[in-house]
ROMI-99507 format. One record per residue (C-alpha): residue number from 1; x, y, z; residue in three letters. Coordinates in Angstrom, 2 decimals, padded with zeros to 5 digits. Example, Ala and Ser with C-alpha at 12.3 -4.5 7.8 and 13.67 -1.06 7.14 Angstrom:
2
{nr->1 east->012.30 north->-004.50 up->007.80 rest->ALA}
{nr->2 east->013.67 north->-001.06 up->007.14 rest->SER}
END
This chain:
320
{nr->1 east->-019.15 north->000.04 up->001.48 rest->MET}
{nr->2 east->-016.45 north->000.44 up->004.13 rest->THR}
{nr->3 east->-013.67 north->-002.11 up->004.52 rest->THR}
{nr->4 east->-015.13 north->-003.35 up->007.81 rest->SER}
{nr->5 east->-018.44 north->-004.09 up->006.09 rest->ALA}
{nr->6 east->-017.01 north->-006.18 up->003.26 rest->LEU}
{nr->7 east->-018.52 north->-009.69 up->003.63 rest->PRO}
{nr->8 east->-015.53 north->-011.42 up->002.02 rest->GLN}
{nr->9 east->-013.55 north->-010.57 up->005.14 rest->LEU}
{nr->10 east->-015.74 north->-012.64 up->007.46 rest->ASP}
{nr->11 east->-013.62 north->-015.80 up->007.35 rest->GLY}
{nr->12 east->-014.76 north->-017.65 up->004.22 rest->ARG}
{nr->13 east->-012.78 north->-017.57 up->000.99 rest->ILE}
{nr->14 east->-015.05 north->-015.96 up->-001.59 rest->PHE}
{nr->15 east->-014.72 north->-016.74 up->-005.29 rest->LEU}
{nr->16 east->-013.93 north->-014.30 up->-008.03 rest->SER}
{nr->17 east->-014.15 north->-015.19 up->-011.69 rest->GLU}
{nr->18 east->-011.48 north->-016.97 up->-013.71 rest->ALA}
{nr->19 east->-009.69 north->-015.55 up->-016.76 rest->GLY}
{nr->20 east->-012.72 north->-014.00 up->-018.41 rest->LEU}
{nr->21 east->-011.03 north->-012.52 up->-021.47 rest->GLU}
{nr->22 east->-008.92 north->-015.56 up->-022.39 rest->THR}
{nr->23 east->-011.97 north->-017.76 up->-021.82 rest->ASP}
{nr->24 east->-014.05 north->-015.65 up->-024.21 rest->LEU}
{nr->25 east->-011.34 north->-015.56 up->-026.86 rest->VAL}
{nr->26 east->-010.18 north->-019.17 up->-026.81 rest->PHE}
{nr->27 east->-013.27 north->-021.07 up->-025.66 rest->HIS}
{nr->28 east->-016.07 north->-018.96 up->-027.14 rest->HIS}
{nr->29 east->-014.28 north->-017.68 up->-030.26 rest->ASP}
{nr->30 east->-015.27 north->-014.11 up->-029.42 rest->ILE}
{nr->31 east->-013.10 north->-011.36 up->-030.84 rest->ASP}
{nr->32 east->-012.08 north->-008.85 up->-028.17 rest->LEU}
{nr->33 east->-010.34 north->-005.85 up->-029.74 rest->PRO}
{nr->34 east->-007.69 north->-004.50 up->-027.35 rest->GLU}
{nr->35 east->-008.60 north->-007.43 up->-025.06 rest->PHE}
{nr->36 east->-011.66 north->-005.49 up->-023.88 rest->ALA}
{nr->37 east->-014.76 north->-007.34 up->-022.73 rest->SER}
{nr->38 east->-016.94 north->-004.37 up->-021.81 rest->PHE}
{nr->39 east->-018.27 north->-003.82 up->-025.39 rest->PRO}
{nr->40 east->-020.13 north->-007.13 up->-024.99 rest->LEU}
{nr->41 east->-022.55 north->-005.30 up->-022.71 rest->LEU}
{nr->42 east->-023.87 north->-003.42 up->-025.73 rest->GLU}
{nr->43 east->-025.45 north->-006.41 up->-027.48 rest->SER}
{nr->44 east->-028.05 north->-008.95 up->-026.31 rest->PRO}
{nr->45 east->-025.81 north->-011.85 up->-027.30 rest->SER}
{nr->46 east->-022.82 north->-010.35 up->-025.49 rest->GLY}
{nr->47 east->-024.84 north->-009.75 up->-022.36 rest->ARG}
{nr->48 east->-026.16 north->-013.32 up->-022.49 rest->ALA}
{nr->49 east->-022.62 north->-014.69 up->-022.74 rest->THR}
{nr->50 east->-021.47 north->-012.64 up->-019.76 rest->LEU}
{nr->51 east->-024.59 north->-013.57 up->-017.80 rest->HIS}
{nr->52 east->-024.03 north->-017.28 up->-018.33 rest->ASP}
{nr->53 east->-020.37 north->-016.99 up->-017.40 rest->TYR}
{nr->54 east->-020.96 north->-015.11 up->-014.15 rest->PHE}
{nr->55 east->-023.92 north->-017.33 up->-013.30 rest->GLN}
{nr->56 east->-021.66 north->-020.36 up->-013.55 rest->ALA}
{nr->57 east->-019.24 north->-018.77 up->-011.06 rest->VAL}
{nr->58 east->-022.14 north->-018.09 up->-008.71 rest->ILE}
{nr->59 east->-023.23 north->-021.71 up->-009.05 rest->GLY}
{nr->60 east->-019.83 north->-022.97 up->-007.92 rest->ILE}
{nr->61 east->-019.91 north->-020.64 up->-004.92 rest->ALA}
{nr->62 east->-023.43 north->-021.81 up->-004.01 rest->ARG}
{nr->63 east->-022.36 north->-025.46 up->-004.16 rest->ARG}
{nr->64 east->-019.39 north->-024.87 up->-001.87 rest->ASP}
{nr->65 east->-021.22 north->-022.62 up->000.58 rest->GLY}
{nr->66 east->-019.36 north->-019.40 up->-000.04 rest->THR}
{nr->67 east->-019.90 north->-016.07 up->-001.75 rest->GLY}
{nr->68 east->-018.57 north->-014.19 up->-004.75 rest->VAL}
{nr->69 east->-016.64 north->-011.01 up->-005.44 rest->VAL}
{nr->70 east->-017.41 north->-010.38 up->-009.10 rest->LEU}
{nr->71 east->-015.59 north->-007.77 up->-011.17 rest->GLU}
{nr->72 east->-017.33 north->-005.56 up->-013.68 rest->THR}
{nr->73 east->-015.95 north->-006.43 up->-017.17 rest->PRO}
{nr->74 east->-014.32 north->-003.00 up->-017.37 rest->THR}
{nr->75 east->-010.59 north->-003.70 up->-017.14 rest->TRP}
{nr->76 east->-010.11 north->-001.74 up->-020.38 rest->ARG}
{nr->77 east->-012.81 north->000.91 up->-019.79 rest->ALA}
{nr->78 east->-010.45 north->003.78 up->-019.00 rest->ASN}
{nr->79 east->-009.64 north->006.81 up->-021.19 rest->PRO}
{nr->80 east->-006.58 north->005.49 up->-023.05 rest->ASP}
{nr->81 east->-007.99 north->002.08 up->-023.94 rest->TRP}
{nr->82 east->-011.48 north->003.45 up->-024.41 rest->GLY}
{nr->83 east->-010.25 north->005.99 up->-026.95 rest->GLN}
{nr->84 east->-008.66 north->003.20 up->-028.99 rest->ARG}
{nr->85 east->-012.05 north->001.50 up->-029.04 rest->LEU}
{nr->86 east->-013.96 north->004.64 up->-030.01 rest->GLY}
{nr->87 east->-015.39 north->005.65 up->-026.62 rest->TYR}
{nr->88 east->-015.36 north->009.23 up->-025.36 rest->ASP}
{nr->89 east->-015.70 north->010.23 up->-021.71 rest->ASP}
{nr->90 east->-019.50 north->010.14 up->-021.81 rest->ALA}
{nr->91 east->-019.49 north->006.72 up->-023.44 rest->GLY}
{nr->92 east->-017.12 north->005.34 up->-020.84 rest->LEU}
{nr->93 east->-019.23 north->006.73 up->-018.01 rest->ASP}
{nr->94 east->-022.28 north->005.03 up->-019.48 rest->GLU}
{nr->95 east->-020.61 north->001.65 up->-019.94 rest->VAL}
{nr->96 east->-019.00 north->001.68 up->-016.48 rest->ASN}
{nr->97 east->-022.34 north->002.45 up->-014.86 rest->ARG}
{nr->98 east->-024.08 north->-000.18 up->-016.95 rest->ASP}
{nr->99 east->-021.50 north->-002.78 up->-015.92 rest->ALA}
{nr->100 east->-022.38 north->-002.21 up->-012.26 rest->VAL}
{nr->101 east->-026.11 north->-002.40 up->-013.06 rest->ALA}
{nr->102 east->-025.51 north->-005.65 up->-014.95 rest->PHE}
{nr->103 east->-023.96 north->-007.29 up->-011.88 rest->LEU}
{nr->104 east->-026.60 north->-005.78 up->-009.61 rest->ALA}
{nr->105 east->-029.26 north->-007.57 up->-011.65 rest->ALA}
{nr->106 east->-027.35 north->-010.83 up->-011.24 rest->LEU}
{nr->107 east->-027.20 north->-010.27 up->-007.51 rest->ARG}
{nr->108 east->-030.97 north->-009.78 up->-007.47 rest->PHE}
{nr->109 east->-031.35 north->-013.12 up->-009.29 rest->GLU}
{nr->110 east->-029.20 north->-014.90 up->-006.68 rest->ASN}
{nr->111 east->-030.26 north->-013.60 up->-003.26 rest->PRO}
{nr->112 east->-029.02 north->-016.74 up->-001.47 rest->ASP}
{nr->113 east->-025.34 north->-016.18 up->-002.35 rest->VAL}
{nr->114 east->-023.32 north->-013.42 up->-000.64 rest->PRO}
{nr->115 east->-022.46 north->-011.17 up->-003.58 rest->PHE}
{nr->116 east->-019.97 north->-008.30 up->-003.69 rest->VAL}
{nr->117 east->-019.84 north->-006.05 up->-006.76 rest->ILE}
{nr->118 east->-016.36 north->-004.75 up->-007.53 rest->SER}
{nr->119 east->-015.70 north->-002.02 up->-010.06 rest->GLY}
{nr->120 east->-012.73 north->-003.27 up->-012.06 rest->ASN}
{nr->121 east->-009.99 north->-000.78 up->-012.89 rest->LEU}
{nr->122 east->-007.19 north->-001.76 up->-015.23 rest->GLY}
{nr->123 east->-003.81 north->-000.09 up->-015.66 rest->PRO}
{nr->124 east->-003.53 north->002.93 up->-017.91 rest->ARG}
{nr->125 east->-000.86 north->001.17 up->-019.94 rest->GLY}
{nr->126 east->000.29 north->-002.38 up->-020.59 rest->ASP}
{nr->127 east->-000.12 north->-004.53 up->-017.51 rest->GLY}
{nr->128 east->003.08 north->-006.40 up->-018.30 rest->TYR}
{nr->129 east->005.36 north->-003.42 up->-019.05 rest->VAL}
{nr->130 east->005.94 north->-000.17 up->-017.18 rest->VAL}
{nr->131 east->005.54 north->002.42 up->-019.93 rest->ASP}
{nr->132 east->004.74 north->006.15 up->-019.59 rest->ASP}
{nr->133 east->004.55 north->005.82 up->-015.81 rest->ALA}
{nr->134 east->002.45 north->008.41 up->-013.99 rest->MET}
{nr->135 east->003.03 north->010.17 up->-010.71 rest->SER}
{nr->136 east->000.65 north->009.29 up->-007.91 rest->ALA}
{nr->137 east->-001.06 north->012.66 up->-008.36 rest->GLU}
{nr->138 east->-001.55 north->012.10 up->-012.09 rest->ARG}
{nr->139 east->-002.79 north->008.55 up->-011.49 rest->ALA}
{nr->140 east->-005.39 north->009.77 up->-008.99 rest->ALA}
{nr->141 east->-006.69 north->012.29 up->-011.50 rest->ASP}
{nr->142 east->-006.61 north->009.76 up->-014.34 rest->TYR}
{nr->143 east->-008.60 north->007.03 up->-012.59 rest->HIS}
{nr->144 east->-011.01 north->009.29 up->-010.69 rest->ALA}
{nr->145 east->-013.66 north->009.48 up->-013.44 rest->ALA}
{nr->146 east->-014.03 north->005.70 up->-013.69 rest->GLN}
{nr->147 east->-014.13 north->005.36 up->-009.90 rest->ILE}
{nr->148 east->-016.87 north->007.98 up->-009.64 rest->TRP}
{nr->149 east->-018.86 north->006.23 up->-012.39 rest->SER}
{nr->150 east->-018.73 north->003.06 up->-010.32 rest->PHE}
{nr->151 east->-019.64 north->004.83 up->-007.09 rest->VAL}
{nr->152 east->-022.61 north->006.64 up->-008.58 rest->ARG}
{nr->153 east->-023.87 north->003.31 up->-009.91 rest->ALA}
{nr->154 east->-023.75 north->001.77 up->-006.42 rest->GLY}
{nr->155 east->-020.63 north->-000.38 up->-006.48 rest->VAL}
{nr->156 east->-019.45 north->-002.06 up->-003.25 rest->ASP}
{nr->157 east->-015.72 north->-001.51 up->-003.80 rest->LEU}
{nr->158 east->-013.20 north->-000.95 up->-006.60 rest->VAL}
{nr->159 east->-010.37 north->-003.30 up->-007.52 rest->THR}
{nr->160 east->-007.36 north->-002.35 up->-009.62 rest->ALA}
{nr->161 east->-006.00 north->-005.45 up->-011.34 rest->LEU}
{nr->162 east->-002.62 north->-006.08 up->-012.98 rest->THR}
{nr->163 east->-000.82 north->-003.01 up->-011.68 rest->LEU}
{nr->164 east->002.92 north->-003.06 up->-012.20 rest->ASN}
{nr->165 east->004.29 north->-000.03 up->-010.33 rest->TYR}
{nr->166 east->003.41 north->001.67 up->-007.06 rest->THR}
{nr->167 east->002.64 north->005.28 up->-008.06 rest->ALA}
{nr->168 east->-000.42 north->004.20 up->-010.05 rest->GLU}
{nr->169 east->-001.60 north->002.12 up->-007.10 rest->ALA}
{nr->170 east->-001.13 north->005.01 up->-004.68 rest->ILE}
{nr->171 east->-003.09 north->007.32 up->-006.95 rest->GLY}
{nr->172 east->-005.97 north->004.86 up->-007.23 rest->ILE}
{nr->173 east->-006.21 north->004.44 up->-003.45 rest->VAL}
{nr->174 east->-006.23 north->008.21 up->-002.99 rest->ARG}
{nr->175 east->-008.90 north->008.69 up->-005.67 rest->ALA}
{nr->176 east->-011.04 north->005.97 up->-004.08 rest->ALA}
{nr->177 east->-010.71 north->007.64 up->-000.70 rest->ARG}
{nr->178 east->-011.96 north->010.90 up->-002.21 rest->GLU}
{nr->179 east->-014.96 north->008.99 up->-003.57 rest->ALA}
{nr->180 east->-015.49 north->007.27 up->-000.20 rest->ASP}
{nr->181 east->-015.26 north->003.74 up->-001.57 rest->VAL}
{nr->182 east->-013.07 north->000.82 up->-000.48 rest->ALA}
{nr->183 east->-010.18 north->000.06 up->-002.86 rest->ALA}
{nr->184 east->-008.27 north->-003.17 up->-003.49 rest->VAL}
{nr->185 east->-004.87 north->-003.13 up->-005.18 rest->ILE}
{nr->186 east->-003.69 north->-006.17 up->-007.14 rest->SER}
{nr->187 east->-000.11 north->-006.29 up->-008.36 rest->PHE}
{nr->188 east->001.26 north->-008.57 up->-011.04 rest->THR}
{nr->189 east->004.74 north->-010.05 up->-010.75 rest->VAL}
{nr->190 east->007.33 north->-011.58 up->-013.04 rest->GLU}
{nr->191 east->008.75 north->-015.09 up->-012.75 rest->THR}
{nr->192 east->011.12 north->-013.88 up->-010.00 rest->ASP}
{nr->193 east->008.23 north->-012.65 up->-007.86 rest->GLY}
{nr->194 east->009.07 north->-008.97 up->-008.35 rest->ALA}
{nr->195 east->006.86 north->-006.37 up->-010.03 rest->LEU}
{nr->196 east->007.63 north->-005.55 up->-013.69 rest->PRO}
{nr->197 east->009.08 north->-002.30 up->-012.30 rest->SER}
{nr->198 east->011.70 north->-004.42 up->-010.55 rest->GLY}
{nr->199 east->010.43 north->-003.64 up->-007.05 rest->GLN}
{nr->200 east->009.94 north->-006.48 up->-004.62 rest->ARG}
{nr->201 east->006.32 north->-007.31 up->-003.85 rest->LEU}
{nr->202 east->006.59 north->-006.74 up->-000.12 rest->GLY}
{nr->203 east->008.33 north->-003.40 up->-000.63 rest->ASP}
{nr->204 east->005.59 north->-002.31 up->-003.05 rest->ALA}
{nr->205 east->002.86 north->-003.13 up->-000.54 rest->ILE}
{nr->206 east->004.71 north->-001.31 up->002.21 rest->ASP}
{nr->207 east->005.21 north->001.75 up->000.00 rest->GLU}
{nr->208 east->001.54 north->001.98 up->-000.91 rest->VAL}
{nr->209 east->000.53 north->001.55 up->002.73 rest->ASP}
{nr->210 east->002.94 north->004.27 up->003.89 rest->ARG}
{nr->211 east->001.81 north->006.71 up->001.20 rest->ALA}
{nr->212 east->-001.91 north->006.16 up->001.86 rest->THR}
{nr->213 east->-001.96 north->005.50 up->005.61 rest->ASP}
{nr->214 east->-002.98 north->001.90 up->004.89 rest->ARG}
{nr->215 east->-005.77 north->003.20 up->002.70 rest->GLY}
{nr->216 east->-006.22 north->000.05 up->000.61 rest->ALA}
{nr->217 east->-008.77 north->-002.42 up->001.95 rest->ALA}
{nr->218 east->-006.30 north->-005.16 up->001.06 rest->TYR}
{nr->219 east->-003.90 north->-006.30 up->-001.65 rest->PHE}
{nr->220 east->-003.98 north->-009.11 up->-004.19 rest->MET}
{nr->221 east->-001.65 north->-010.80 up->-006.68 rest->VAL}
{nr->222 east->-002.90 north->-011.59 up->-010.17 rest->ASN}
{nr->223 east->-001.70 north->-012.54 up->-013.64 rest->CYS}
{nr->224 east->001.20 north->-014.69 up->-012.48 rest->ALA}
{nr->225 east->001.53 north->-018.41 up->-011.77 rest->HIS}
{nr->226 east->001.84 north->-019.50 up->-008.11 rest->PRO}
{nr->227 east->005.34 north->-020.82 up->-008.76 rest->THR}
{nr->228 east->006.38 north->-017.25 up->-009.59 rest->HIS}
{nr->229 east->005.59 north->-015.86 up->-006.14 rest->PHE}
{nr->230 east->005.08 north->-018.69 up->-003.62 rest->ALA}
{nr->231 east->008.72 north->-018.55 up->-002.51 rest->SER}
{nr->232 east->008.33 north->-014.80 up->-001.93 rest->VAL}
{nr->233 east->005.34 north->-015.40 up->000.33 rest->LEU}
{nr->234 east->007.25 north->-018.10 up->002.22 rest->ALA}
{nr->235 east->009.71 north->-015.44 up->003.44 rest->ALA}
{nr->236 east->008.83 north->-012.66 up->005.83 rest->SER}
{nr->237 east->006.78 north->-009.79 up->004.50 rest->GLY}
{nr->238 east->003.54 north->-007.85 up->004.88 rest->PRO}
{nr->239 east->001.52 north->-010.86 up->003.77 rest->TRP}
{nr->240 east->-001.29 north->-010.23 up->006.26 rest->ASN}
{nr->241 east->-002.24 north->-007.47 up->003.81 rest->ARG}
{nr->242 east->-002.55 north->-009.89 up->000.86 rest->VAL}
{nr->243 east->-006.12 north->-011.18 up->000.87 rest->ARG}
{nr->244 east->-006.66 north->-012.26 up->-002.73 rest->GLY}
{nr->245 east->-005.04 north->-014.34 up->-005.48 rest->VAL}
{nr->246 east->-006.02 north->-014.62 up->-009.12 rest->ARG}
{nr->247 east->-003.25 north->-016.68 up->-010.69 rest->ALA}
{nr->248 east->-002.50 north->-017.62 up->-014.27 rest->ASN}
{nr->249 east->-002.90 north->-021.19 up->-015.47 rest->ALA}
{nr->250 east->000.45 north->-021.16 up->-017.24 rest->SER}
{nr->251 east->003.95 north->-021.11 up->-015.76 rest->CYS}
{nr->252 east->005.13 north->-019.03 up->-018.72 rest->LYS}
{nr->253 east->006.51 north->-015.53 up->-018.33 rest->SER}
{nr->254 east->004.56 north->-012.46 up->-019.39 rest->HIS}
{nr->255 east->006.68 north->-012.17 up->-022.53 rest->GLN}
{nr->256 east->006.08 north->-015.81 up->-023.41 rest->GLU}
{nr->257 east->002.34 north->-015.35 up->-022.91 rest->LEU}
{nr->258 east->002.38 north->-012.26 up->-025.12 rest->ASP}
{nr->259 east->004.16 north->-014.21 up->-027.86 rest->ASP}
{nr->260 east->002.00 north->-017.35 up->-027.58 rest->ALA}
{nr->261 east->-000.49 north->-018.18 up->-030.33 rest->THR}
{nr->262 east->-002.19 north->-021.00 up->-028.43 rest->GLU}
{nr->263 east->-003.72 north->-021.08 up->-024.97 rest->LEU}
{nr->264 east->-001.74 north->-022.79 up->-022.21 rest->ASP}
{nr->265 east->-004.33 north->-024.09 up->-019.73 rest->ARG}
{nr->266 east->-001.80 north->-025.75 up->-017.48 rest->GLY}
{nr->267 east->-003.36 north->-028.35 up->-015.19 rest->ASN}
{nr->268 east->-006.38 north->-027.36 up->-013.10 rest->GLU}
{nr->269 east->-005.81 north->-030.05 up->-010.45 rest->VAL}
{nr->270 east->-002.21 north->-028.98 up->-009.90 rest->GLU}
{nr->271 east->-003.21 north->-025.32 up->-009.86 rest->LEU}
{nr->272 east->-005.86 north->-026.01 up->-007.22 rest->ALA}
{nr->273 east->-003.29 north->-027.77 up->-005.05 rest->GLU}
{nr->274 east->-000.99 north->-024.78 up->-005.43 rest->GLU}
{nr->275 east->-003.82 north->-022.52 up->-004.25 rest->TYR}
{nr->276 east->-004.16 north->-024.66 up->-001.12 rest->ALA}
{nr->277 east->-000.43 north->-024.17 up->-000.52 rest->ASP}
{nr->278 east->-000.77 north->-020.41 up->-001.06 rest->LEU}
{nr->279 east->-003.67 north->-020.29 up->001.40 rest->ALA}
{nr->280 east->-001.42 north->-021.74 up->004.07 rest->ARG}
{nr->281 east->001.12 north->-018.99 up->003.40 rest->LEU}
{nr->282 east->-001.46 north->-016.20 up->003.44 rest->LEU}
{nr->283 east->-003.09 north->-015.91 up->006.87 rest->PRO}
{nr->284 east->-005.85 north->-013.60 up->005.64 rest->ASN}
{nr->285 east->-006.73 north->-015.06 up->002.24 rest->LEU}
{nr->286 east->-010.27 north->-013.96 up->001.42 rest->ALA}
{nr->287 east->-010.68 north->-014.07 up->-002.38 rest->VAL}
{nr->288 east->-009.63 north->-016.76 up->-004.86 rest->ALA}
{nr->289 east->-010.10 north->-016.62 up->-008.62 rest->GLY}
{nr->290 east->-008.15 north->-017.04 up->-011.81 rest->GLY}
{nr->291 east->-006.47 north->-014.94 up->-014.45 rest->CYS}
{nr->292 east->-005.04 north->-015.61 up->-017.92 rest->CYS}
{nr->293 east->-005.64 north->-019.13 up->-019.21 rest->GLY}
{nr->294 east->-007.94 north->-020.19 up->-016.40 rest->THR}
{nr->295 east->-011.56 north->-021.10 up->-017.04 rest->ASP}
{nr->296 east->-014.51 north->-022.43 up->-015.08 rest->LEU}
{nr->297 east->-012.89 north->-025.86 up->-014.74 rest->ALA}
{nr->298 east->-009.94 north->-024.27 up->-012.96 rest->HIS}
{nr->299 east->-012.24 north->-022.27 up->-010.72 rest->LEU}
{nr->300 east->-014.27 north->-025.38 up->-009.93 rest->ASP}
{nr->301 east->-011.14 north->-027.29 up->-008.92 rest->ALA}
{nr->302 east->-009.82 north->-024.39 up->-006.83 rest->ILE}
{nr->303 east->-013.11 north->-023.98 up->-005.00 rest->SER}
{nr->304 east->-013.50 north->-027.70 up->-004.34 rest->ARG}
{nr->305 east->-009.95 north->-027.98 up->-003.01 rest->THR}
{nr->306 east->-010.19 north->-025.00 up->-000.69 rest->LEU}
{nr->307 east->-013.63 north->-026.06 up->000.55 rest->ALA}
{nr->308 east->-012.65 north->-029.68 up->001.15 rest->SER}
{nr->309 east->-009.56 north->-028.61 up->003.06 rest->ALA}
{nr->310 east->-011.67 north->-026.18 up->005.13 rest->HIS}
{nr->311 east->-009.13 north->-023.48 up->004.41 rest->ILE}
{nr->312 east->-010.10 north->-019.94 up->005.33 rest->GLY}
{nr->313 east->-009.20 north->-017.14 up->007.68 rest->ALA}
{nr->314 east->-010.94 north->-016.43 up->010.93 rest->THR}
{nr->315 east->-011.84 north->-012.86 up->011.81 rest->SER}
{nr->316 east->-008.52 north->-012.44 up->013.63 rest->ASP}
{nr->317 east->-006.51 north->-013.70 up->010.65 rest->GLY}
{nr->318 east->-005.70 north->-017.16 up->011.95 rest->GLU}
{nr->319 east->-006.16 north->-020.05 up->009.53 rest->LEU}
{nr->320 east->-008.94 north->-022.49 up->010.28 rest->ARG}
END
């Protein structure tokens, strides 16, 4: 699907899911080795859990008259993380294709809700720490197999979540272009609003756009609390390119979250109000969801708040 054909860019704010993995671990007591949810697709009970979760997200979107951009549960389904979990290249190809088919079946069950299937790419390494950084060329080669698995299964676009340096993002956009599929790049930031690499968010977006001739469909921010980056968005920057937010529930830093033994849910009402503030700073906001610590209650509050405030972008990027 080309960028111009993506229905989430038609003026409504579509929903994505909340923090799937933390929800499964802390609210469903499901063990996720290496924080990977894709192995759940291999059992009837796991598939039922994922089905119910995604169906609940769809239900919220239906109530509030919008659509969904749902990510395949494949954030860890790349070669490095897959190898740790016992998956070879053929096994990863199978699970990535199956993840797209799983969401396609959900779309068939819900024909009344605009439904975009996104193939979810995670970082090669730790999303919070820049370790063993790749060149853009190496990143394109590394992520190409997963992108092609998604494309051959009929995905609408691919989204790379929790990226922390630009070369990996550039490589993903280039690999997606080779596969003729739209790509979304989502950076994570630290409490100062800069990427874990130390680069400022606006500079990172500009660098990726220059290196790819604006090849990304749009950019997002995920796995950070709104208070970590709202002040950045309030200053000048390429924020017309930021069309999605999936924030954490907690104000804690990445290191504090890594060290935590209990879930910090924050406050869903306050988080929803912060999303409304972010929407006023982002003229083209198109996708809203959650990340670590958020659950369906957070997503419900975010959707209600945005819908009741009639916040959304028109086709020319002006807020309604």
